[in-house]
N, C-alpha and C positions, 0 to 999 in steps of 0.2 A: 219661727223655728223653735222646736223643743229639744233641749239638751239632756242626754242621758247622764246620770250621776251615780257614782259609787262613793260610799262613805265608809272608811275604815275606822276602827275604834268606836263603832256606833253604839255600844252599850255603855260608854263612859259619859261624863258630863259634857265635855266639849263636843264629842260626836253627836250626842243627843240634842244639843243646842243648834248645831248645824242642821240637823234633820228638822227640828221644829221650825226654823226659819225657812228652809227650802220647801217644806210641805205646803207653804202658802205662796210660793214663788210661781208666777204664771208660766215661766219659760222652762221649768225644770221638771224632769221625770226622775223620781228617786227609784232607781232600778235595783241597786245592790247595796246591802249593808253587811259589814264584816266585823268579826271580833276574833279573839284568841280563845280564852278559856270558855267563853260563852257560845262559841260557834255551834250551830245546829239547833239553837233555841229560838223561839219566837222573839222578835224585837220587843213586842209589847210586854213581855215578861220583865224586861229591864228598863223600858221607857214607857211605863203605863199611862203617862200623860199624852202620848202621841197616838191618839185613837185612830186618826186617819191612816196610819201606817201599820195597822194591826196585821195586815196580810204579809208583811215582810218577815223572812227568816234570816237569822244571822249566819252568814257563810264564813268559812275559814279565811283569814287574811293571807292571801298569797298574791304574787304578781299576776298569775294567770286569771284569778278571779277579778282583780281590779282592772285588768286590761280590757280593751274593747268598749270603754265608755268615753263620752266626750269630755267629762270632767271627773277628776278623782280628788276627793278630800281625804287627807291623812290626819287623823286625830289620835295620834299615838304618843306614848311617853317619849321624852327626850332621848335621842340616841337610837331610836328604832325606825325612824322614817327613812333614813338614808338607804337601807337595804332594799326598800321598795322603790324609791325614786330612781335608783340606778337601773332598775329593771323596767321602768315605765317610760322609756325614751319615746315610744310611739304614741303616748297619750297626748291629746291636743292641749289640755290644761290640767296641771297638777297644783294643788294648793295644800301646803303643809302647815298644820296648826301647831306643830312642835317646833323645837329650837334648831333643828339640824341644818337649816339653810338660812339662818338669820345673820350670823356673824361673818364679817369680812376678814377678821383676823384669826388665823389659826392659833396664834399664841393665846389669845383670849379664850378660844374654844378649849384648848388644852388645859388652861388654868381653871376655868369655871365648870366645864362639863367633862372633858376627857373622852377617849374613844376616837373613832374615825372622824376626820374632818371632811365635810362636804362643801361643795361650792356654794357661795351665797346666791340667793335668788332675789327677785324684785320684792322689796319690803312692802307689806300690805297695810300701810297707814296712809290713806289718800290725802288727808289734810295736813300731813307733816310738811313743814317748809324745807325745801332742798335747793340750796344755791339760788335763792331768789324766786323759785317757782314752788309748785306743790308736787308731792310725790304721785298724785293721781296721773300726771302726765307720763310718768314712767310705767304706770300700770296699764295704760291703754294698749291693748294688743299683747300684753305679757302672756307667756305660756307657762311660766314657773313662778309661783308666788309664795313667799314666806309670811304667813300671818304672824302678827306680833305677839310678844309676851304681854300679858295684860297689865302688869305693873309698869313695864317698860314704856308702853305706848302712852299710858296715863301720865307718867312723869314727863315724857318727851313732849307730848302735846301741851302740857302745862307750861313748859319753860322755853320751847323752841322760838316763839315770837320774840322773847326778850334777848335770847342769844343772837338771833338773826339780825335784830335791829341794833345790837350793841348797847342796850340799855341796862343789862345786868352783867355781872362778873361771873362767868361759869367756873371759876377756879375754887369757889366756896359754896357749892350747892348742898343744902341740907333738906332731906325729904323723909317724912315719916308717913307710913301708910297703914290705915286700918283695912284689913282684908278679910273676906269671908273664906271658909275652908274649901268651897267648891273649886277654887283655883288650884288646889293641890291634887285634884283628880278624885276618882271614885273608889280607888283601891283602899282596902281596910288598913288604917294606920291608927295605932293606939292614941297618938297625940291629937287625932281628929275626932275621937269618940265624943258623943254629946257630954258624957260625964267629965271629960277633960277640958271642954271649951265653954260650957255654959256657966255663966256667972264669973267669967275671968277674961282678961286680955293677955295674950301670950306673945312676947317678942320672939323672933326667930331670924336666923341668918344675919346676926348683928355683926358689925365691924368690917364691912366691906366684903362679905362672903356671898351675898345673894347673886344668883346667876344672871339677873336682869341688868346688873350694873354695866357691863360692857356694851349691852344693847342700847342703853340710854346714852352712854358716851358716844357711841357710833352715830346715833340719830341726831344728837345735838351738834356734833361736829359737822354733820352734813348740812345742818340748817344755817351755820354761820361760818365765820373765818377761823375760829379756834380749832386747832388740831385736837384729836381725841385725848392725847396724853396730857393736855393742859386743862381738861375738864375734870374736876374733882368732885365726887359725890359722896356725901355721908347718907347712906340709905338704910332705913330701919323699918322693916315690915312688922306689923303686929296683928296676930290672928285674933279676930273678935267673933262673938257668937251671932253671926248673920249668915245665912246660906249663900247669898250673893252680895257682891258689891266691893268697891274699893273707894275709900276716901283718902286721897293723897294730899298732904299739906307740904308744899315745896317752897323753899325760899332761897334767895341769892342776893348778894350785895348789889346796891344800885351803882351803876357806872358813874364816874365823876362827870359833873356838868349836865346831868340828865334831869329834865323837868318832869313833873307829874304828868303833864300832857303827853310828853314823849313816851312815857312808860305805858300808860293806858292806851295811847294811840297805837303802839306796836301790836297789842293783842287785838284791838278793834280792827286794825288793818288785816291781820292774819285770819280772823275768824268771822268778820262782819257779814260775809256772804255765804258762810258755811251752814249747811243744814244740820249736820250731826255733831258739830263742835260749837257750843254756844257760850259766849261770855255774858255773864249776868250783869245787871246794872250795878253801878258802884254801891258798895255797902251790903250787897246781897251775896250769900254763899250757899252752895248746894248741899243737899242731903243725898245719901245713897238711896233712900226710899223714892226719890223723884225719878230715878233712872232704871228701876227694876223692869226688866223685859224690853227695854228700849235700846236702840243703837245710838245713844246720845251720850256725849261727854259734856257735862256742865261745869263751867269754871267761874270761880269768884276770885277777884284780885284785890289785894290790899297793898298800900304803899306806906311803909313804916319808916318815917324820916328819923325818928329817935334811934332806931336800930340800924338805919341806913340799909334797909332790905325791902325787897319785893316778896310778897307771899302770895302764892296761888293755891287755892283749894279746888281740887277736881274730884268729881264723883262720876263713876261709871259702873255699869253692870259688867263684872269681869267676864261673864260668859257670853255677853252680846257684843258691845262695843270693844271689850277687851280681847275677844277671841273670834267667836262665830260670826258676829255681825261684821267685824272688820274683814273677815275672810269672804263673806258674801258680797259686801260692798266692793271689794277688790275684784271679785269674780265678775260682777256687773261691768266694771270698767274694762276688764280684759276682753270681754265679749262684745263690747260696744253697746250694751244695754243701758238704760237710764240708771244712774249710780244708786239711786234709792230704791230700786225695784225690790219688792219683797221685804223692805225694812221699815221700821216706824220710829218716830221720835217720841211717841207716847209711852209712858211707863204704866205700871199697874199699881193702883192704890185702892184701899189702904194696904 
């Protein structure tokens, strides 16, 4: 069976990455692409690397244009998806790459985003531990999926095994992330100009203000016994001059009485059989260069007994495993297709 697909926000980075992956998916027909200001223009004018899709013209983003497809992807700025999802009740499968349907707490939404609160959808991180199982079980047959925030899923996948196994203390998590500017979208912003980011590293959203913090707490709470309000995270993202990528260094105290074998065993048990989340051998740590273009999260784990902390270093391509790849992987599960259909673990080098 071939599924017809519409992709909104197709002229942006996330929309373009969804299109790039789906263009090679054997079960997908990319029928409709939409945009706002760029409506009426050829897709190839805004995504010149997508040569196989040169025949597509950007339509206006309206519920009427998006309706009538088997699958609708929404790659819109935060706060804009809800107006369309409310009008797509008849669509068989809708996947939102924005934040509108990620959070279960309206209080968190009001504090970190604001605007209308929309019901939470099935969270699109298949490998995430949830109450002793994996989130993929909830994605099978799902009709409404919330793709994750790229920083949020990277940190959650880094620490969930330790929280679930009780080998780390989630009340004192510290995470620092080096992130590429593509995660901020394609809109023109002064702080993202090449002259502003080349040759420098710029922290932002410091001091507990980043919007992905409640999403991480929510995911880690779902993975273990700790309630979300007992999970405390010091989260500091740093913008660095690479187009793609996240390198997240996350640490938490070691739980009393925990052995080194207990600690590494928790991550090995969680990801030993996973294709797209891989724990590197002891003493090895990933680089963002190793995951460019891949739907892969690579993790390196260190046990620092002097500091009494576990440190996990994770590398992902924020546009693939962080966003579009997670969305397509979740789509495959929802449709009953092989989970890895159309996705690769191989990066692009050099």
